[in-house]
Backbone as XML, in Angstrom:
<?xml version="1.0"?>
<chain id="A" units="angstrom">
  <residue number="1" name="UNK">
    <atom name="N" x="-9.694" y="-10.882" z="17.819"/>
    <atom name="CA" x="-8.737" y="-9.794" z="17.773"/>
    <atom name="C" x="-9.204" y="-8.577" z="18.545"/>
  </residue>
  <residue number="2" name="UNK">
    <atom name="N" x="-10.433" y="-8.534" z="18.918"/>
    <atom name="CA" x="-10.920" y="-7.414" z="19.687"/>
    <atom name="C" x="-11.293" y="-6.193" z="18.850"/>
  </residue>
  <residue number="3" name="UNK">
    <atom name="N" x="-11.399" y="-6.343" z="17.540"/>
    <atom name="CA" x="-11.821" y="-5.236" z="16.676"/>
    <atom name="C" x="-13.326" y="-5.374" z="16.477"/>
  </residue>
  <residue number="4" name="UNK">
    <atom name="N" x="-14.056" y="-4.370" z="16.919"/>
    <atom name="CA" x="-15.511" y="-4.461" z="16.886"/>
    <atom name="C" x="-16.146" y="-3.547" z="15.839"/>
  </residue>
  <residue number="5" name="UNK">
    <atom name="N" x="-15.398" y="-2.581" z="15.304"/>
    <atom name="CA" x="-15.977" y="-1.601" z="14.396"/>
    <atom name="C" x="-15.867" y="-1.989" z="12.926"/>
  </residue>
  <residue number="6" name="UNK">
    <atom name="N" x="-15.383" y="-3.184" z="12.627"/>
    <atom name="CA" x="-15.262" y="-3.629" z="11.239"/>
    <atom name="C" x="-16.165" y="-4.822" z="10.999"/>
  </residue>
  <residue number="7" name="UNK">
    <atom name="N" x="-16.802" y="-4.827" z="9.831"/>
    <atom name="CA" x="-17.577" y="-5.991" z="9.425"/>
    <atom name="C" x="-16.633" y="-6.984" z="8.744"/>
  </residue>
  <residue number="8" name="UNK">
    <atom name="N" x="-16.894" y="-8.264" z="8.825"/>
    <atom name="CA" x="-16.005" y="-9.258" z="8.203"/>
    <atom name="C" x="-15.726" y="-8.989" z="6.723"/>
  </residue>
  <residue number="9" name="UNK">
    <atom name="N" x="-16.711" y="-8.479" z="5.992"/>
    <atom name="CA" x="-16.502" y="-8.220" z="4.560"/>
    <atom name="C" x="-15.541" y="-7.052" z="4.296"/>
  </residue>
  <residue number="10" name="UNK">
    <atom name="N" x="-15.221" y="-6.265" z="5.318"/>
    <atom name="CA" x="-14.252" y="-5.176" z="5.174"/>
    <atom name="C" x="-12.810" y="-5.662" z="5.349"/>
  </residue>
  <residue number="11" name="UNK">
    <atom name="N" x="-12.635" y="-6.881" z="5.827"/>
    <atom name="CA" x="-11.310" y="-7.398" z="6.147"/>
    <atom name="C" x="-10.874" y="-8.392" z="5.089"/>
  </residue>
  <residue number="12" name="UNK">
    <atom name="N" x="-9.629" y="-8.246" z="4.629"/>
    <atom name="CA" x="-9.046" y="-9.167" z="3.661"/>
    <atom name="C" x="-7.838" y="-9.841" z="4.290"/>
  </residue>
  <residue number="13" name="UNK">
    <atom name="N" x="-7.766" y="-11.153" z="4.155"/>
    <atom name="CA" x="-6.592" y="-11.886" z="4.619"/>
    <atom name="C" x="-5.556" y="-11.849" z="3.506"/>
  </residue>
  <residue number="14" name="UNK">
    <atom name="N" x="-4.474" y="-11.115" z="3.730"/>
    <atom name="CA" x="-3.432" y="-10.981" z="2.722"/>
    <atom name="C" x="-2.485" y="-12.160" z="2.689"/>
  </residue>
  <residue number="15" name="UNK">
    <atom name="N" x="-2.245" y="-12.756" z="3.841"/>
    <atom name="CA" x="-1.320" y="-13.885" z="3.898"/>
    <atom name="C" x="-1.499" y="-14.639" z="5.198"/>
  </residue>
  <residue number="16" name="UNK">
    <atom name="N" x="-1.139" y="-15.897" z="5.155"/>
    <atom name="CA" x="-1.012" y="-16.727" z="6.346"/>
    <atom name="C" x="0.443" y="-17.162" z="6.393"/>
  </residue>
  <residue number="17" name="UNK">
    <atom name="N" x="1.064" y="-16.993" z="7.533"/>
    <atom name="CA" x="2.491" y="-17.291" z="7.657"/>
    <atom name="C" x="2.693" y="-18.261" z="8.805"/>
  </residue>
  <residue number="18" name="UNK">
    <atom name="N" x="3.293" y="-19.408" z="8.497"/>
    <atom name="CA" x="3.672" y="-20.368" z="9.527"/>
    <atom name="C" x="5.068" y="-19.993" z="9.981"/>
  </residue>
  <residue number="19" name="UNK">
    <atom name="N" x="5.207" y="-19.676" z="11.244"/>
    <atom name="CA" x="6.426" y="-19.086" z="11.784"/>
    <atom name="C" x="7.002" y="-19.969" z="12.874"/>
  </residue>
  <residue number="20" name="UNK">
    <atom name="N" x="8.310" y="-20.209" z="12.817"/>
    <atom name="CA" x="9.011" y="-20.960" z="13.849"/>
    <atom name="C" x="10.307" y="-20.238" z="14.184"/>
  </residue>
  <residue number="21" name="UNK">
    <atom name="N" x="10.583" y="-20.079" z="15.469"/>
    <atom name="CA" x="11.847" y="-19.480" z="15.906"/>
    <atom name="C" x="12.186" y="-20.014" z="17.286"/>
  </residue>
  <residue number="22" name="UNK">
    <atom name="N" x="13.425" y="-20.449" z="17.456"/>
    <atom name="CA" x="13.894" y="-20.869" z="18.777"/>
    <atom name="C" x="13.981" y="-19.648" z="19.681"/>
  </residue>
  <residue number="23" name="UNK">
    <atom name="N" x="13.496" y="-19.796" z="20.901"/>
    <atom name="CA" x="13.552" y="-18.712" z="21.863"/>
    <atom name="C" x="14.715" y="-18.919" z="22.828"/>
  </residue>
  <residue number="24" name="UNK">
    <atom name="N" x="14.894" y="-20.162" z="23.243"/>
    <atom name="CA" x="15.992" y="-20.562" z="24.116"/>
    <atom name="C" x="16.086" y="-22.083" z="24.025"/>
  </residue>
  <residue number="25" name="UNK">
    <atom name="N" x="16.842" y="-22.695" z="24.900"/>
    <atom name="CA" x="16.983" y="-24.150" z="24.842"/>
    <atom name="C" x="15.688" y="-24.889" z="25.187"/>
  </residue>
  <residue number="26" name="UNK">
    <atom name="N" x="14.807" y="-24.252" z="25.952"/>
    <atom name="CA" x="13.580" y="-24.903" z="26.388"/>
    <atom name="C" x="12.343" y="-24.523" z="25.584"/>
  </residue>
  <residue number="27" name="UNK">
    <atom name="N" x="12.328" y="-23.336" z="25.004"/>
    <atom name="CA" x="11.121" y="-22.838" z="24.368"/>
    <atom name="C" x="11.388" y="-22.378" z="22.937"/>
  </residue>
  <residue number="28" name="UNK">
    <atom name="N" x="10.313" y="-22.413" z="22.159"/>
    <atom name="CA" x="10.358" y="-21.901" z="20.785"/>
    <atom name="C" x="8.982" y="-21.341" z="20.451"/>
  </residue>
  <residue number="29" name="UNK">
    <atom name="N" x="8.958" y="-20.452" z="19.478"/>
    <atom name="CA" x="7.689" y="-19.968" z="18.942"/>
    <atom name="C" x="7.365" y="-20.799" z="17.711"/>
  </residue>
  <residue number="30" name="UNK">
    <atom name="N" x="6.145" y="-21.257" z="17.642"/>
    <atom name="CA" x="5.682" y="-21.992" z="16.476"/>
    <atom name="C" x="4.226" y="-21.615" z="16.317"/>
  </residue>
  <residue number="31" name="UNK">
    <atom name="N" x="3.949" y="-20.755" z="15.342"/>
    <atom name="CA" x="2.605" y="-20.216" z="15.264"/>
    <atom name="C" x="2.208" y="-19.939" z="13.826"/>
  </residue>
  <residue number="32" name="UNK">
    <atom name="N" x="0.919" y="-19.836" z="13.629"/>
    <atom name="CA" x="0.357" y="-19.443" z="12.353"/>
    <atom name="C" x="-0.140" y="-18.017" z="12.519"/>
  </residue>
  <residue number="33" name="UNK">
    <atom name="N" x="0.439" y="-17.101" z="11.749"/>
    <atom name="CA" x="0.048" y="-15.690" z="11.818"/>
    <atom name="C" x="-0.712" y="-15.302" z="10.557"/>
  </residue>
  <residue number="34" name="UNK">
    <atom name="N" x="-1.681" y="-14.432" z="10.728"/>
    <atom name="CA" x="-2.475" y="-13.925" z="9.619"/>
    <atom name="C" x="-2.157" y="-12.450" z="9.427"/>
  </residue>
  <residue number="35" name="UNK">
    <atom name="N" x="-1.976" y="-12.033" z="8.183"/>
    <atom name="CA" x="-1.791" y="-10.628" z="7.844"/>
    <atom name="C" x="-3.129" y="-10.149" z="7.296"/>
  </residue>
  <residue number="36" name="UNK">
    <atom name="N" x="-3.782" y="-9.273" z="8.049"/>
    <atom name="CA" x="-5.109" y="-8.795" z="7.680"/>
    <atom name="C" x="-5.048" y="-7.336" z="7.253"/>
  </residue>
  <residue number="37" name="UNK">
    <atom name="N" x="-5.843" y="-7.008" z="6.236"/>
    <atom name="CA" x="-5.929" y="-5.642" z="5.746"/>
    <atom name="C" x="-7.370" y="-5.176" z="5.802"/>
  </residue>
  <residue number="38" name="UNK">
    <atom name="N" x="-7.555" y="-3.899" z="6.124"/>
    <atom name="CA" x="-8.866" y="-3.270" z="6.067"/>
    <atom name="C" x="-8.650" y="-1.810" z="5.717"/>
  </residue>
  <residue number="39" name="UNK">
    <atom name="N" x="-9.378" y="-1.334" z="4.730"/>
    <atom name="CA" x="-9.314" y="0.076" z="4.373"/>
    <atom name="C" x="-10.516" y="0.762" z="5.003"/>
  </residue>
  <residue number="40" name="UNK">
    <atom name="N" x="-10.234" y="1.721" z="5.892"/>
    <atom name="CA" x="-11.296" y="2.395" z="6.630"/>
    <atom name="C" x="-11.061" y="3.900" z="6.596"/>
  </residue>
  <residue number="41" name="UNK">
    <atom name="N" x="-12.132" y="4.645" z="6.816"/>
    <atom name="CA" x="-12.025" y="6.095" z="6.847"/>
    <atom name="C" x="-11.361" y="6.614" z="8.114"/>
  </residue>
  <residue number="42" name="UNK">
    <atom name="N" x="-11.555" y="5.908" z="9.199"/>
    <atom name="CA" x="-10.919" y="6.274" z="10.462"/>
    <atom name="C" x="-10.533" y="5.003" z="11.208"/>
  </residue>
  <residue number="43" name="UNK">
    <atom name="N" x="-9.648" y="5.141" z="12.149"/>
    <atom name="CA" x="-9.138" y="3.986" z="12.874"/>
    <atom name="C" x="-10.265" y="3.328" z="13.673"/>
  </residue>
  <residue number="44" name="UNK">
    <atom name="N" x="-10.364" y="2.017" z="13.512"/>
    <atom name="CA" x="-11.384" y="1.259" z="14.221"/>
    <atom name="C" x="-11.020" y="1.156" z="15.703"/>
  </residue>
  <residue number="45" name="UNK">
    <atom name="N" x="-12.030" y="1.091" z="16.540"/>
    <atom name="CA" x="-11.812" y="0.875" z="17.967"/>
    <atom name="C" x="-11.509" y="-0.606" z="18.188"/>
  </residue>
  <residue number="46" name="UNK">
    <atom name="N" x="-10.571" y="-0.879" z="19.055"/>
    <atom name="CA" x="-10.190" y="-2.256" z="19.300"/>
    <atom name="C" x="-9.612" y="-2.411" z="20.695"/>
  </residue>
  <residue number="47" name="UNK">
    <atom name="N" x="-9.601" y="-3.640" z="21.163"/>
    <atom name="CA" x="-9.008" y="-3.970" z="22.452"/>
    <atom name="C" x="-8.198" y="-5.244" z="22.246"/>
  </residue>
  <residue number="48" name="UNK">
    <atom name="N" x="-6.904" y="-5.180" z="22.525"/>
    <atom name="CA" x="-6.039" y="-6.332" z="22.301"/>
    <atom name="C" x="-5.988" y="-7.231" z="23.530"/>
  </residue>
  <residue number="49" name="UNK">
    <atom name="N" x="-5.642" y="-8.473" z="23.302"/>
    <atom name="CA" x="-5.428" y="-9.434" z="24.376"/>
    <atom name="C" x="-4.005" y="-9.228" z="24.880"/>
  </residue>
  <residue number="50" name="UNK">
    <atom name="N" x="-3.857" y="-8.726" z="26.095"/>
    <atom name="CA" x="-2.521" y="-8.390" z="26.606"/>
    <atom name="C" x="-1.639" y="-9.613" z="26.819"/>
  </residue>
  <residue number="51" name="UNK">
    <atom name="N" x="-2.243" y="-10.805" z="26.824"/>
    <atom name="CA" x="-1.447" y="-12.033" z="26.919"/>
    <atom name="C" x="-0.811" y="-12.390" z="25.575"/>
  </residue>
  <residue number="52" name="UNK">
    <atom name="N" x="-1.317" y="-11.805" z="24.490"/>
    <atom name="CA" x="-0.840" y="-12.126" z="23.149"/>
    <atom name="C" x="-0.102" y="-10.980" z="22.469"/>
  </residue>
  <residue number="53" name="UNK">
    <atom name="N" x="-0.387" y="-9.755" z="22.854"/>
    <atom name="CA" x="0.138" y="-8.584" z="22.147"/>
    <atom name="C" x="0.944" y="-7.731" z="23.109"/>
  </residue>
  <residue number="54" name="UNK">
    <atom name="N" x="2.205" y="-7.493" z="22.752"/>
    <atom name="CA" x="3.061" y="-6.654" z="23.596"/>
    <atom name="C" x="2.751" y="-5.178" z="23.371"/>
  </residue>
  <residue number="55" name="UNK">
    <atom name="N" x="2.574" y="-4.806" z="22.111"/>
    <atom name="CA" x="2.352" y="-3.410" z="21.765"/>
    <atom name="C" x="1.688" y="-3.362" z="20.401"/>
  </residue>
  <residue number="56" name="UNK">
    <atom name="N" x="0.989" y="-2.290" z="20.111"/>
    <atom name="CA" x="0.389" y="-2.118" z="18.791"/>
    <atom name="C" x="0.312" y="-0.647" z="18.457"/>
  </residue>
  <residue number="57" name="UNK">
    <atom name="N" x="0.322" y="-0.365" z="17.170"/>
    <atom name="CA" x="0.251" y="1.020" z="16.716"/>
    <atom name="C" x="-0.196" y="1.041" z="15.260"/>
  </residue>
  <residue number="58" name="UNK">
    <atom name="N" x="-1.019" y="2.036" z="14.911"/>
    <atom name="CA" x="-1.428" y="2.232" z="13.519"/>
    <atom name="C" x="-0.354" y="3.078" z="12.841"/>
  </residue>
  <residue number="59" name="UNK">
    <atom name="N" x="0.166" y="2.605" z="11.707"/>
    <atom name="CA" x="1.240" y="3.298" z="10.998"/>
    <atom name="C" x="0.898" y="3.326" z="9.512"/>
  </residue>
  <residue number="60" name="UNK">
    <atom name="N" x="1.060" y="4.492" z="8.887"/>
    <atom name="CA" x="0.815" y="4.623" z="7.458"/>
    <atom name="C" x="1.999" y="4.137" z="6.633"/>
  </residue>
  <residue number="61" name="UNK">
    <atom name="N" x="1.752" y="3.885" z="5.360"/>
    <atom name="CA" x="2.792" y="3.377" z="4.465"/>
    <atom name="C" x="4.003" y="4.299" z="4.407"/>
  </residue>
  <residue number="62" name="UNK">
    <atom name="N" x="3.780" y="5.593" z="4.323"/>
    <atom name="CA" x="4.902" y="6.542" z="4.233"/>
    <atom name="C" x="5.725" y="6.613" z="5.516"/>
  </residue>
  <residue number="63" name="UNK">
    <atom name="N" x="5.145" y="6.171" z="6.628"/>
    <atom name="CA" x="5.812" y="6.278" z="7.920"/>
    <atom name="C" x="6.424" y="4.976" z="8.427"/>
  </residue>
  <residue number="64" name="UNK">
    <atom name="N" x="6.195" y="3.876" z="7.742"/>
    <atom name="CA" x="6.564" y="2.583" z="8.321"/>
    <atom name="C" x="8.070" y="2.408" z="8.495"/>
  </residue>
  <residue number="65" name="UNK">
    <atom name="N" x="8.870" y="2.841" z="7.521"/>
    <atom name="CA" x="10.325" y="2.690" z="7.665"/>
    <atom name="C" x="10.862" y="3.522" z="8.828"/>
  </residue>
  <residue number="66" name="UNK">
    <atom name="N" x="10.423" y="4.777" z="8.919"/>
    <atom name="CA" x="10.853" y="5.626" z="10.039"/>
    <atom name="C" x="10.392" y="5.049" z="11.372"/>
  </residue>
  <residue number="67" name="UNK">
    <atom name="N" x="9.163" y="4.557" z="11.413"/>
    <atom name="CA" x="8.629" y="3.957" z="12.631"/>
    <atom name="C" x="9.485" y="2.765" z="13.073"/>
  </residue>
  <residue number="68" name="UNK">
    <atom name="N" x="9.796" y="1.867" z="12.147"/>
    <atom name="CA" x="10.582" y="0.677" z="12.491"/>
    <atom name="C" x="12.009" y="1.048" z="12.885"/>
  </residue>
  <residue number="69" name="UNK">
    <atom name="N" x="12.600" y="2.028" z="12.187"/>
    <atom name="CA" x="13.948" y="2.478" z="12.550"/>
    <atom name="C" x="13.970" y="3.093" z="13.946"/>
  </residue>
  <residue number="70" name="UNK">
    <atom name="N" x="12.959" y="3.880" z="14.270"/>
    <atom name="CA" x="12.883" y="4.486" z="15.599"/>
    <atom name="C" x="12.713" y="3.427" z="16.683"/>
  </residue>
  <residue number="71" name="UNK">
    <atom name="N" x="11.872" y="2.421" z="16.439"/>
    <atom name="CA" x="11.694" y="1.345" z="17.422"/>
    <atom name="C" x="13.025" y="0.636" z="17.684"/>
  </residue>
  <residue number="72" name="UNK">
    <atom name="N" x="13.812" y="0.470" z="16.635"/>
    <atom name="CA" x="15.083" y="-0.225" z="16.792"/>
    <atom name="C" x="16.104" y="0.639" z="17.516"/>
  </residue>
  <residue number="73" name="UNK">
    <atom name="N" x="16.265" y="1.906" z="17.096"/>
    <atom name="CA" x="17.296" y="2.757" z="17.698"/>
    <atom name="C" x="16.932" y="3.211" z="19.113"/>
  </residue>
  <residue number="74" name="UNK">
    <atom name="N" x="15.668" y="3.524" z="19.357"/>
    <atom name="CA" x="15.256" y="4.014" z="20.670"/>
    <atom name="C" x="15.006" y="2.924" z="21.689"/>
  </residue>
  <residue number="75" name="UNK">
    <atom name="N" x="14.434" y="1.825" z="21.218"/>
    <atom name="CA" x="13.972" y="0.802" z="22.154"/>
    <atom name="C" x="14.656" y="-0.552" z="21.962"/>
  </residue>
  <residue number="76" name="UNK">
    <atom name="N" x="15.514" y="-0.661" z="20.948"/>
    <atom name="CA" x="16.191" y="-1.922" z="20.686"/>
    <atom name="C" x="15.263" y="-3.024" z="20.213"/>
  </residue>
  <residue number="77" name="UNK">
    <atom name="N" x="14.104" y="-2.642" z="19.661"/>
    <atom name="CA" x="13.118" y="-3.618" z="19.205"/>
    <atom name="C" x="13.197" y="-3.772" z="17.698"/>
  </residue>
  <residue number="78" name="UNK">
    <atom name="N" x="13.607" y="-4.957" z="17.258"/>
    <atom name="CA" x="13.607" y="-5.265" z="15.836"/>
    <atom name="C" x="12.269" y="-5.858" z="15.444"/>
  </residue>
  <residue number="79" name="UNK">
    <atom name="N" x="12.171" y="-6.282" z="14.205"/>
    <atom name="CA" x="10.954" y="-6.938" z="13.751"/>
    <atom name="C" x="11.263" y="-8.404" z="13.484"/>
  </residue>
  <residue number="80" name="UNK">
    <atom name="N" x="10.238" y="-9.204" z="13.504"/>
    <atom name="CA" x="10.430" y="-10.634" z="13.273"/>
    <atom name="C" x="10.915" y="-10.864" z="11.849"/>
  </residue>
  <residue number="81" name="UNK">
    <atom name="N" x="11.644" y="-11.957" z="11.629"/>
    <atom name="CA" x="12.125" y="-12.250" z="10.266"/>
    <atom name="C" x="10.993" y="-12.358" z="9.252"/>
  </residue>
  <residue number="82" name="UNK">
    <atom name="N" x="9.850" y="-12.932" z="9.641"/>
    <atom name="CA" x="8.762" y="-13.063" z="8.681"/>
    <atom name="C" x="8.172" y="-11.710" z="8.308"/>
  </residue>
  <residue number="83" name="UNK">
    <atom name="N" x="8.094" y="-10.777" z="9.274"/>
    <atom name="CA" x="7.559" y="-9.459" z="8.943"/>
    <atom name="C" x="8.547" y="-8.665" z="8.088"/>
  </residue>
  <residue number="84" name="UNK">
    <atom name="N" x="9.837" y="-8.807" z="8.340"/>
    <atom name="CA" x="10.833" y="-8.144" z="7.513"/>
    <atom name="C" x="10.732" y="-8.615" z="6.065"/>
  </residue>
  <residue number="85" name="UNK">
    <atom name="N" x="10.602" y="-9.910" z="5.872"/>
    <atom name="CA" x="10.457" y="-10.455" z="4.526"/>
    <atom name="C" x="9.196" y="-9.913" z="3.859"/>
  </residue>
  <residue number="86" name="UNK">
    <atom name="N" x="8.100" y="-9.909" z="4.585"/>
    <atom name="CA" x="6.845" y="-9.377" z="4.062"/>
    <atom name="C" x="6.979" y="-7.896" z="3.717"/>
  </residue>
  <residue number="87" name="UNK">
    <atom name="N" x="7.569" y="-7.120" z="4.608"/>
    <atom name="CA" x="7.734" y="-5.688" z="4.373"/>
    <atom name="C" x="8.622" y="-5.424" z="3.165"/>
  </residue>
  <residue number="88" name="UNK">
    <atom name="N" x="9.703" y="-6.162" z="3.049"/>
    <atom name="CA" x="10.643" y="-5.930" z="1.955"/>
    <atom name="C" x="10.127" y="-6.413" z="0.603"/>
  </residue>
  <residue number="89" name="UNK">
    <atom name="N" x="9.279" y="-7.435" z="0.581"/>
    <atom name="CA" x="8.873" y="-8.058" z="-0.689"/>
    <atom name="C" x="7.446" y="-7.760" z="-1.135"/>
  </residue>
  <residue number="90" name="UNK">
    <atom name="N" x="6.507" y="-7.600" z="-0.231"/>
    <atom name="CA" x="5.092" y="-7.549" z="-0.613"/>
    <atom name="C" x="4.292" y="-6.361" z="-0.104"/>
  </residue>
  <residue number="91" name="UNK">
    <atom name="N" x="4.598" y="-5.879" z="1.083"/>
    <atom name="CA" x="3.720" y="-4.943" z="1.773"/>
    <atom name="C" x="3.421" y="-3.687" z="0.962"/>
  </residue>
  <residue number="92" name="UNK">
    <atom name="N" x="4.444" y="-3.068" z="0.402"/>
    <atom name="CA" x="4.232" y="-1.832" z="-0.363"/>
    <atom name="C" x="3.309" y="-2.066" z="-1.561"/>
  </residue>
  <residue number="93" name="UNK">
    <atom name="N" x="3.555" y="-3.128" z="-2.309"/>
    <atom name="CA" x="2.714" y="-3.421" z="-3.474"/>
    <atom name="C" x="1.273" y="-3.680" z="-3.063"/>
  </residue>
  <residue number="94" name="UNK">
    <atom name="N" x="1.077" y="-4.465" z="-1.999"/>
    <atom name="CA" x="-0.274" y="-4.736" z="-1.523"/>
    <atom name="C" x="-0.964" y="-3.446" z="-1.116"/>
  </residue>
  <residue number="95" name="UNK">
    <atom name="N" x="-0.255" y="-2.634" z="-0.352"/>
    <atom name="CA" x="-0.828" y="-1.403" z="0.175"/>
    <atom name="C" x="-1.247" y="-0.468" z="-0.962"/>
  </residue>
  <residue number="96" name="UNK">
    <atom name="N" x="-0.364" y="-0.280" z="-1.939"/>
    <atom name="CA" x="-0.665" y="0.611" z="-3.056"/>
    <atom name="C" x="-1.833" y="0.099" z="-3.888"/>
  </residue>
  <residue number="97" name="UNK">
    <atom name="N" x="-1.917" y="-1.214" z="-4.065"/>
    <atom name="CA" x="-3.034" y="-1.796" z="-4.813"/>
    <atom name="C" x="-4.357" y="-1.555" z="-4.091"/>
  </residue>
  <residue number="98" name="UNK">
    <atom name="N" x="-4.349" y="-1.704" z="-2.789"/>
    <atom name="CA" x="-5.566" y="-1.444" z="-2.018"/>
    <atom name="C" x="-5.965" y="0.024" z="-2.134"/>
  </residue>
  <residue number="99" name="UNK">
    <atom name="N" x="-4.996" y="0.937" z="-2.044"/>
    <atom name="CA" x="-5.311" y="2.366" z="-2.177"/>
    <atom name="C" x="-5.824" y="2.701" z="-3.570"/>
  </residue>
  <residue number="100" name="UNK">
    <atom name="N" x="-5.207" y="2.112" z="-4.582"/>
    <atom name="CA" x="-5.548" y="2.447" z="-5.977"/>
    <atom name="C" x="-6.886" y="1.854" z="-6.407"/>
  </residue>
  <residue number="101" name="UNK">
    <atom name="N" x="-7.084" y="0.567" z="-6.162"/>
    <atom name="CA" x="-8.251" y="-0.142" z="-6.691"/>
    <atom name="C" x="-9.311" y="-0.498" z="-5.652"/>
  </residue>
  <residue number="102" name="UNK">
    <atom name="N" x="-8.975" y="-0.263" z="-4.382"/>
    <atom name="CA" x="-9.884" y="-0.591" z="-3.291"/>
    <atom name="C" x="-10.124" y="-2.099" z="-3.178"/>
  </residue>
  <residue number="103" name="UNK">
    <atom name="N" x="-9.211" y="-2.901" z="-3.714"/>
    <atom name="CA" x="-9.297" y="-4.350" z="-3.610"/>
    <atom name="C" x="-7.913" y="-4.897" z="-3.277"/>
  </residue>
  <residue number="104" name="UNK">
    <atom name="N" x="-7.895" y="-6.095" z="-2.725"/>
    <atom name="CA" x="-6.625" y="-6.733" z="-2.424"/>
    <atom name="C" x="-6.106" y="-7.434" z="-3.683"/>
  </residue>
  <residue number="105" name="UNK">
    <atom name="N" x="-4.801" y="-7.312" z="-3.979"/>
    <atom name="CA" x="-4.273" y="-7.958" z="-5.200"/>
    <atom name="C" x="-4.343" y="-9.484" z="-5.114"/>
  </residue>
  <residue number="106" name="UNK">
    <atom name="N" x="-4.511" y="-10.112" z="-6.276"/>
    <atom name="CA" x="-4.532" y="-11.584" z="-6.352"/>
    <atom name="C" x="-3.140" y="-12.142" z="-6.248"/>
  </residue>
</chain>
């Protein structure tokens, strides 16, 4: 992932998601995605693989809805169905548990 400032023990795998979506008649996305969490005092330095990542940004819990709405209205960029499901059902609870107890919920 290109993140060098975090030790493996600082990272928690919150979920693994097997994702499939038709792209067109010839191509489809079929991938296993990992949702990783790390609680840090400051943003870690990282370098993304430009062949795999279109864009990235650090966003806080209080800002995520506004951030996603702005991406959609300004740039016409929605979120993947799997991330929408995660955001609507789990993300807030996971995030608050990490802030409160400093551990990932079971």
